[in-house]
C-alpha positions as CSV (number, residue, x, y, z in Angstrom):
1,M,115.2,26.4,139.7
2,T,116.5,23.4,137.7
3,T,116.5,23.4,133.9
4,T,115.5,20.1,132.4
5,N,116.8,18.7,129.2
6,T,113.4,19.3,127.6
7,Q,113.6,23.0,128.6
8,K,117.1,23.3,127.2
9,Q,116.1,21.7,124.0
10,E,113.0,24.0,123.7
11,L,115.2,27.0,124.3
12,Q,117.7,26.0,121.7
13,E,114.9,25.5,119.2
14,D,113.4,28.9,120.0
15,I,116.9,30.5,119.6
16,A,117.3,28.9,116.2
17,I,113.9,30.1,115.1
18,V,114.5,33.7,116.3
19,S,117.9,33.7,114.6
20,R,116.3,32.7,111.3
21,L,113.8,35.5,111.7
22,I,116.5,38.0,112.4
23,Y,119.0,36.9,109.8
24,G,116.7,35.5,107.1
25,N,116.1,38.9,105.5
26,W,119.8,39.8,105.6
27,M,120.6,36.6,103.8
28,T,117.9,37.2,101.2
29,Q,119.1,40.7,100.6
30,V,122.8,39.7,100.1
31,T,121.8,37.0,97.7
32,Y,119.6,39.3,95.7
33,V,122.2,42.0,95.4
34,F,124.9,39.4,94.5
35,A,122.7,38.2,91.7
36,E,121.5,41.7,90.6
37,L,125.0,43.1,90.3
38,G,126.1,40.1,88.2
39,I,129.0,39.2,90.4
40,A,128.6,35.5,89.6
41,D,128.9,36.4,85.9
42,L,132.2,38.3,86.5
43,L,133.7,35.5,88.5
44,F,132.3,32.5,86.6
45,S,135.4,31.8,84.4
46,E,138.1,32.8,86.8
47,A,139.0,34.5,90.1
48,K,139.3,38.3,90.2
49,D,140.7,40.9,92.5
50,L,138.8,43.6,94.3
51,N,140.1,46.4,92.0
52,F,138.7,44.6,88.9
53,L,135.3,43.9,90.5
54,A,135.0,47.5,91.8
55,E,135.8,49.0,88.4
56,K,133.5,46.7,86.5
57,L,130.6,47.3,88.9
58,S,131.3,51.0,89.3
59,L,131.4,50.6,93.1
60,Q,133.6,51.9,95.9
61,K,136.2,49.3,96.9
62,N,135.6,49.7,100.6
63,Y,131.9,49.1,100.3
64,L,132.3,46.2,97.9
65,K,134.8,44.5,100.1
66,R,132.3,44.5,103.0
67,F,129.6,43.2,100.8
68,L,131.8,40.4,99.4
69,R,132.6,39.4,102.9
70,C,128.9,38.9,103.6
71,A,128.5,37.0,100.3
72,S,131.5,34.8,101.4
73,D,129.8,34.2,104.8
74,L,126.8,32.8,102.8
75,G,129.1,30.5,100.8
76,L,128.6,32.3,97.5
77,L,132.3,32.9,97.0
78,S,135.7,32.5,98.7
79,Y,138.6,34.8,99.1
80,D,142.2,33.7,98.7
81,A,144.1,36.2,100.8
82,A,147.5,35.0,99.6
83,R,146.6,35.9,96.0
84,G,144.1,38.6,96.8
85,L,141.4,37.0,94.6
86,Y,137.7,36.3,94.9
87,E,136.5,33.0,93.5
88,L,133.0,31.8,92.9
89,S,131.9,28.8,94.8
90,R,129.7,25.9,93.6
91,R,126.8,27.6,95.3
92,G,127.6,31.0,93.8
93,K,127.7,29.4,90.3
94,L,124.0,28.6,90.7
95,L,123.3,32.4,90.5
């Protein structure tokens, strides 16, 4: 069976829609928790390290680090590995 360009395009569109359905809730939840915890407020003026954030938020570092990685994937912040600091992005400043 030969796949036409139209069929390939339809499949790509369907995959994109299903991906949004699967990951849409995840993105909403990460954004909500980021805002609810006030992470943007803590990072607004300057970059901070994981220890500072965990202490201020009263969270375990290992869980917070995983969460911050998710927030980074959404473009809410960035991580400078050389300095060990998290910095708020332009998008994150909107929160």
